[in-house]
C-alpha positions in Angstrom: 99.0 95.7 73.8 97.1 94.2 76.6 94.0 95.6 78.2 91.7 94.7 81.1 88.5 95.6 82.7 88.8 95.5 86.6 86.4 94.6 89.0 86.5 92.5 92.4 89.4 90.0 91.7 90.1 91.7 88.6 92.1 94.3 90.4 94.9 92.1 91.7 94.7 90.1 88.3 95.2 93.5 86.4 98.3 94.2 88.7 100.0 91.1 87.9 99.2 91.3 84.1 100.7 94.9 84.1 103.8 93.7 85.9 104.4 90.9 83.4 103.8 92.5 80.1 106.4 94.7 78.4 106.8 98.2 79.8 106.1 99.6 76.3 102.7 98.0 76.4 99.7 100.3 77.3 97.1 98.8 79.7 93.6 100.3 79.2 91.3 99.8 82.2 87.7 100.6 82.9 85.5 100.1 86.1 82.3 101.8 86.9 83.7 103.0 90.0 86.0 105.9 89.0 87.9 105.8 92.3 89.0 102.3 91.5 90.6 103.0 88.1 92.3 106.2 89.6 93.7 104.2 92.5 94.8 101.4 90.1 96.7 104.0 88.0 98.4 105.7 90.8 99.5 102.4 92.6 100.4 100.3 89.6 101.4 102.7 86.9 105.1 102.5 86.0 107.4 105.4 87.1 109.6 106.6 84.5 113.3 106.0 85.5 114.3 108.8 87.9 111.0 110.6 87.4 109.8 110.0 90.9 106.1 110.5 91.7 105.6 112.4 88.3 106.1 109.2 86.4 103.2 107.4 88.3 100.6 106.0 85.7 102.7 105.5 82.9 101.6 102.5 80.8 98.2 102.7 82.0 95.2 104.5 80.4 91.7 105.0 81.8 88.8 104.4 79.4 85.5 106.1 80.0 83.5 103.1 78.6 84.0 99.4 78.0 83.6 100.3 74.2 86.7 102.5 74.3 88.5 99.7 75.9 87.7 97.3 73.0 88.3 100.0 70.3 91.8 100.4 71.3 92.6 96.8 72.3 93.6 93.4 70.9 93.1 91.5 74.0 90.2 92.5 76.3 89.8 90.7 79.9 86.4 91.1 81.6 85.8 90.2 85.3 82.3 90.9 86.3 79.9 89.9 89.3 76.6 88.9 87.4 75.3 87.4 83.9 73.5 90.7 83.5 76.6 92.8 83.9 78.5 90.8 81.4 75.6 91.0 78.8 75.4 94.7 79.3 79.1 95.2 78.8 79.3 93.2 75.6 76.1 95.1 74.3 78.0 98.2 74.8 81.1 96.8 73.2 79.4 95.1 70.1 77.0 97.9 69.1 77.7 99.5 66.6 80.2 97.1 64.9 83.9 97.4 66.1 86.4 99.0 63.9 89.3 96.8 62.7 92.3 96.5 65.0 95.0 99.3 64.1 97.6 98.0 61.9 100.4 99.0 64.3 99.1 96.6 67.0 101.7 93.7 67.6 98.9 91.0 67.0 97.2 92.6 64.0 97.3 89.4 62.1 94.9 87.9 64.8 91.3 88.8 65.6 90.5 90.6 68.7 90.6 88.2 71.8 88.0 88.6 74.4 88.6 86.7 77.5 85.7 86.7 80.0 86.8 85.6 83.6 83.5 86.1 85.1 81.4 83.5 86.7 77.9 83.3 84.9 75.9 80.4 83.5 77.2 78.6 80.4 74.1 79.4 78.5 74.6 83.3 78.9 78.2 82.8 77.9 77.5 81.0 74.9 75.0 83.5 73.8 77.8 86.1 74.3 80.2 84.2 72.3 77.8 83.7 69.4 77.1 87.5 69.3 80.9 88.3 69.3 81.6 85.6 66.5 78.6 86.5 64.4 79.5 90.1 64.4 83.0 89.4 63.5 84.3 91.4 66.4 87.0 88.8 67.3 87.1 85.5 69.2 85.4 85.0 72.7 86.6 82.5 75.3 85.3 81.9 78.8 87.9 81.6 81.4 86.7 81.6 85.0 89.0 81.4 87.9 89.4 79.5 90.9 91.6 80.6 93.9 89.8 83.8 95.0 91.2 87.1 95.9 94.1 85.4 97.6 95.1 83.4 94.6 94.6 86.6 92.3 97.0 88.4 94.5 99.6 85.7 94.4 99.0 84.9 90.7 98.2 81.4 91.8 94.7 81.3 90.2 93.6 78.2 88.1 91.8 79.1 84.9 89.2 76.9 83.4 89.1 77.7 79.8 86.2 77.0 77.4 86.8 77.7 73.7 87.0 76.1 70.3 89.9 74.4 69.3 90.9 76.7 66.5 90.8 80.6 65.8 88.4 80.2 63.1 90.8 82.0 60.7 93.1 79.3 59.9 95.8 80.8 62.5 96.1 77.7 64.7 94.8 76.6 68.1 93.1 79.4 70.0 93.9 77.7 73.3 97.6 78.3 72.5 97.0 81.9 72.0 95.0 82.4 75.2 97.0 80.4 77.5 100.2 82.7 77.7 97.9 85.7 78.7 96.1 83.7 81.5 99.5 82.7 82.8 100.5 86.1 83.6 97.6 86.0 86.2 97.6 82.3 87.2 99.7 79.1 87.8 97.4 76.7 85.9 95.3 76.8 82.9 93.0 73.8 82.1 91.3 73.6 78.7 87.9 72.1 79.6 86.5 72.0 76.1 84.4 74.1 73.8 82.7 77.3 74.6 80.9 77.2 78.0 82.9 74.3 79.3 85.2 76.5 81.2 82.0 77.7 83.3 80.6 74.3 83.6 83.8 73.1 85.4 83.6 76.4 87.5 80.1 75.8 88.6 80.8 72.1 89.4 83.8 73.3 91.4 82.1 76.0 93.3 79.0 73.7 94.0 81.6 71.5 95.8 83.2 74.5 97.6 79.8 75.8 98.7 79.2 72.5 100.4 82.7 71.9 101.9 82.7 75.4 103.2 79.6 74.7 105.2 80.8 71.3 106.3 84.2 72.6 107.5 82.5 75.3 109.4 80.2 72.7 111.1 83.1 70.4 111.8 85.2 73.1 113.4 82.2 74.2 115.5 81.3 70.8 116.7 84.9 70.0 117.6 85.3 73.3 119.6 82.0 72.6 121.5 83.2 69.1 122.3 86.2 70.8 123.9 88.8 70.3 121.2 91.7 72.8 120.8 91.2 74.6 117.5 94.7 74.3 116.2 95.0 70.4 117.0 91.6 69.8 115.5 92.5 71.8 112.2 95.9 69.6 112.2 94.0 66.6 112.5 91.5 67.4 109.8 94.2 68.8 107.5 96.3 65.4 107.7 93.3 63.2 107.4 90.4 62.2 105.0 88.5 65.4 105.7 91.2 67.8 104.4 90.0 70.2 101.8 90.6 74.0 100.5 88.1 75.3 103.1 90.0 73.6 106.0 93.5 74.2 104.9 93.6 77.8 103.1 90.5 79.3 104.1 89.7 77.9 107.6 87.0 79.9 109.2 88.5 79.8 112.7 90.9 82.5 113.6 94.6 81.4 114.2 94.6 78.4 111.5 95.1 79.7 108.0 97.5 82.7 107.7 96.2 85.4 105.5 92.6 84.0 105.5 89.8 86.2 106.0 88.9 84.7 109.4 92.1 86.6 110.6 90.6 89.9 109.5 87.0 89.5 110.9 86.1 87.8 107.8 86.6 91.0 105.6 87.7 90.8 102.0 87.8 87.2 100.3 85.0 85.7 98.4 81.6 87.5 99.6 78.8 85.4 100.9 76.6 87.0 98.3 78.8 85.8 95.7 78.9 82.3 96.8 75.1 82.3 97.2 74.9 83.5 93.4 77.3 80.8 92.2 75.4 78.2 94.1 72.2 79.4 92.3 74.0 79.3 88.9 75.0 75.7 89.6 71.4 74.8 90.6 70.2 76.4 87.5 72.6 74.3 85.4 71.6 71.3 87.2 68.0 71.7 86.4 69.0 72.3 82.7 71.1 69.2 82.6 69.0 66.8 84.7 71.7 66.5 87.3 70.7 65.7 91.0 72.2 68.0 93.7 70.6 66.7 96.9 72.4 69.2 99.1 71.9 72.4 97.2 68.7 73.5 98.6 69.8 73.3 102.3 73.0 75.0 101.3 71.1 77.7 99.6 68.9 78.2 103.0 72.2 78.5 104.9 73.7 81.2 102.6 70.5 83.2 102.4 70.3 83.1 106.2 73.9 84.2 106.6 73.3 86.8 104.0 70.3 88.3 105.9 72.3 88.3 109.3 73.0 91.7 110.6 76.9 92.4 110.3 77.6 89.3 107.9 76.4 90.6 104.6 79.4 91.3 102.3 81.9 89.5 104.4 83.7 86.3 103.3 81.7 83.2 102.9 83.6 81.5 105.6 81.6 83.6 108.0 79.1 80.7 108.0 81.2 79.7 111.1 80.2 82.7 113.0 76.5 82.3 112.1 76.8 78.7 113.5 78.5 79.8 116.6 75.4 81.8 117.3 73.0 78.9 117.0 72.1 76.0 119.0 69.8 72.9 118.5 66.5 72.6 120.2 64.8 69.2 120.8 63.4 69.0 117.2 66.9 69.6 115.6 65.9 73.1 114.3 68.5 75.8 114.7 67.6 78.9 116.6 69.6 82.1 117.4 70.9 82.2 120.9 
């Protein structure tokens, strides 16, 4: 049996997971938004052969709490927005002590497996891992994702895995147990090291993404203001040294990247607030580790300004381009709204 908590990119991840596990398995889902779980059960539930609409929802069970998911599961996947959310969910799951996995479960010879694909700080993740392991509730791994909602839908996500080498019970390598589960939702799994190292890799990656997104928006805005054709400029950049994910896959100018949020008025995708959050987590990790991030504070100011701009809150973080379009430089080089 495989089970998942759904939230944000977790919805399409759960769709792919349900599609690839045996039909005889039951997926147990929970989200604080009841309409999300009802929609998931109606849209994704397996229809019994010849049963028509009445068969919708087969193979999917809605749980009232995260604790209920864990009690009935041998694999639990969490995808949540903030560190506080993850701590609250695992607090609900771990107290009181979980009962043993039922003997009829296919993986009864293994501990419960908790896979957290949230983007939080490594310190908080390590604390949760310690709580899970010390309570004998099971094994915990951090497996944040890269690829966004687009990658989640296409099952092309990259998972950055942080976990001990072994299960801790003599049953072999933990990464080998986790990887097949993640491969139902993504195309690549990279074992980054021990607990928390998946998140360390994710924060380094998303710091780079935060910077390259702004730089791509600035470069496209500069080129268009100089009179260049947007399509030709994007073709040049994407076949030259400036090419990056933000210019190729998530270009902020409409008509460049099919399926990108820019094609839909920046709706969907990775919210600017989430990018601001991830940048803050990277800055916190940098302070704790002594790493220097020279561009971080300026980037943080940009995302804060975009987030506060009317009509931009909640849109994909590439909406930075629209924010730049509405600005110009005065003599001192300070941007102002036109």
